[in-house]
C-alpha positions as CSV (number, residue, x, y, z in Angstrom):
1,M,0.0,0.0,0.0
2,R,1.3,3.4,-0.8
3,I,-0.1,6.6,0.7
4,R,1.0,9.7,-1.0
5,G,1.2,12.9,1.0
6,P,-0.6,13.7,4.2
7,R,-4.1,12.3,4.0
8,A,-6.9,11.5,6.4
9,P,-7.4,7.8,6.9
10,S,-10.7,7.9,5.0
11,A,-8.8,9.2,1.9
12,R,-6.4,6.4,1.5
13,Q,-5.4,5.4,-2.0
14,T,-4.7,1.7,-2.4
15,Y,-2.6,0.7,-5.3
16,A,-2.2,-3.0,-4.5
17,R,-3.5,-5.5,-2.1
18,A,-2.2,-5.0,1.4
19,P,-2.1,-7.6,4.2
20,P,-4.4,-6.9,7.2
21,W,-1.5,-5.7,9.4
22,A,-0.7,-3.0,6.8
23,E,-4.4,-2.0,6.4
24,S,-4.6,-1.5,10.2
25,L,-1.7,1.0,10.3
26,E,-2.3,4.6,11.1
27,I,-1.0,7.2,8.7
28,G,2.5,8.1,9.8
29,A,3.1,4.9,11.7
30,S,6.7,3.6,11.5
31,V,7.3,0.1,10.2
32,A,10.4,-1.9,9.4
33,I,10.5,-4.1,6.3
34,A,13.5,-6.4,5.8
35,G,14.6,-8.2,2.8
36,P,15.3,-9.7,0.5
37,P,16.9,-12.4,2.6
38,G,20.4,-13.4,1.7
39,A,19.4,-17.1,1.5
40,H,18.0,-16.4,-1.9
41,A,21.0,-14.5,-3.2
42,F,22.8,-15.9,-6.2
43,S,26.2,-15.4,-7.6
44,Y,27.5,-12.7,-9.8
45,T,29.8,-15.1,-11.8
46,H,27.8,-15.6,-15.0
47,A,28.2,-13.7,-18.3
48,H,24.4,-13.2,-18.8
49,Y,21.4,-13.3,-16.6
50,I,17.7,-13.6,-17.2
51,L,15.8,-12.2,-14.1
52,A,12.1,-12.9,-14.1
53,A,9.8,-11.6,-11.4
54,D,6.5,-10.2,-10.3
55,P,6.3,-7.2,-8.0
56,T,6.9,-9.4,-4.9
57,A,10.4,-10.1,-6.2
58,L,11.3,-6.6,-7.3
59,P,13.4,-6.0,-4.1
60,A,15.5,-9.0,-5.0
61,I,16.0,-7.8,-8.6
62,A,16.8,-4.3,-7.4
63,R,19.3,-5.6,-4.9
64,W,21.0,-7.7,-7.6
65,L,21.2,-4.7,-10.0
66,D,22.6,-2.5,-7.3
67,E,25.2,-5.0,-6.1
68,A,26.3,-6.8,-9.3
69,P,29.8,-5.6,-9.9
70,G,30.1,-7.2,-13.3
71,V,27.2,-5.3,-14.8
72,R,29.2,-2.1,-14.5
73,A,32.8,-3.3,-15.0
74,N,33.0,-6.7,-16.7
75,G,30.5,-6.7,-19.6
76,V,27.9,-8.8,-17.8
77,T,24.5,-8.5,-19.4
78,A,21.0,-9.1,-18.1
79,D,17.4,-9.3,-19.3
80,V,14.9,-8.4,-16.7
81,V,11.2,-9.4,-17.2
82,V,8.7,-8.1,-14.7
83,E,5.1,-9.2,-14.7
84,I,2.7,-6.4,-13.4
85,D,-1.0,-5.8,-12.9
86,H,-1.0,-2.0,-13.0
87,A,1.1,0.4,-15.0
88,D,2.2,2.3,-11.8
89,E,4.1,-0.9,-10.7
90,A,6.6,-0.1,-13.5
91,D,7.6,3.0,-11.4
92,Y,9.5,0.7,-9.1
93,P,13.1,2.1,-8.9
94,L,15.4,-0.3,-10.6
95,T,19.0,0.9,-11.2
96,A,19.6,1.4,-14.9
97,H,22.6,0.0,-16.6
98,D,23.6,0.1,-20.3
99,R,23.8,-3.7,-20.6
100,V,20.5,-4.4,-18.8
101,K,17.2,-4.6,-20.7
102,I,14.0,-4.3,-18.6
103,R,10.6,-5.4,-19.9
104,W,7.4,-4.8,-18.0
105,V,4.8,-7.3,-19.1
106,P,1.1,-7.8,-18.2
107,R,0.1,-10.5,-15.6
108,G,-0.2,-13.9,-17.2
109,S,2.6,-13.4,-19.7
110,L,5.8,-13.8,-17.6
111,A,6.7,-17.3,-18.6
112,A,6.1,-16.9,-22.3
113,E,8.0,-13.6,-22.3
114,V,11.0,-15.2,-20.5
115,M,11.0,-18.2,-22.9
116,S,11.2,-15.7,-25.9
117,V,14.3,-14.0,-24.5
118,P,17.4,-15.0,-26.5
119,I,20.0,-16.9,-24.5
120,R,22.9,-14.6,-25.3
121,S,25.7,-16.7,-23.8
122,D,26.5,-20.3,-23.0
123,D,27.0,-18.9,-19.5
124,T,23.4,-17.7,-18.9
125,F,21.7,-17.9,-15.5
126,L,17.9,-17.7,-14.8
127,F,16.5,-16.3,-11.6
128,A,12.7,-16.4,-11.4
129,A,10.6,-15.5,-8.5
130,G,6.9,-14.7,-8.0
131,E,3.5,-16.4,-8.0
132,A,4.1,-20.1,-8.0
133,D,1.9,-21.1,-11.0
134,S,3.1,-18.2,-13.2
135,I,6.8,-19.3,-12.9
136,R,6.2,-23.1,-12.9
137,P,6.6,-23.4,-16.7
138,L,10.1,-21.9,-16.3
139,R,11.3,-24.9,-14.3
140,A,10.7,-27.3,-17.2
141,W,11.9,-24.8,-19.8
142,S,15.2,-24.2,-18.0
143,R,16.0,-27.8,-17.1
144,N,19.0,-29.1,-19.1
145,R,19.1,-25.6,-20.7
146,L,20.7,-23.3,-18.2
147,P,21.4,-23.1,-14.5
148,A,18.5,-21.5,-12.5
149,S,17.2,-20.5,-9.2
150,I,13.4,-20.5,-9.3
151,C,11.3,-19.6,-6.3
152,G,7.5,-19.5,-5.9
153,Y,7.2,-16.6,-3.4
154,W,3.4,-17.0,-3.1
155,K,0.4,-18.9,-4.5
156,H,-2.7,-17.2,-5.8
157,G,-5.6,-17.7,-3.4
158,T,-3.5,-19.4,-0.7
159,A,-2.4,-17.7,2.5
160,D,0.9,-18.8,4.0
161,A,1.9,-20.9,1.0
162,D,5.2,-22.7,1.3
163,E,7.9,-22.1,-1.3
164,A,6.8,-23.8,-4.5
């Protein structure tokens, strides 16, 4: 949930679903949000990366773009594909690099878009994270094709889903 400017609680603008704990916050309340956890970090040793995500995984993508030394210095390239529901989700601040191509695609087209990305190097790595069913086709597609880290962060219609 994003609240822009000082507004009365009755004038909230909701841009995305928020969990009940966030809905119950008073305007101006302080919260701490941590992440992405280092357990899902992946190496910076490949020549090319395909990073696929929905908005839940944007912090992980942003972290990688901010921390990946090779993108700036060693000619590493990346294709980032982000599945979104609303155009304003494409306002998420991702660090721009000359060798990184970012595509914002509508919900439901993530896997097909990723599978259409040219594999630019024999040393390409796939990172995919988001809604479990939308990234599931990428598991089979990447098997025996390229190394991958694929994580279903959440499952549509299911609360407290385990990683898929």
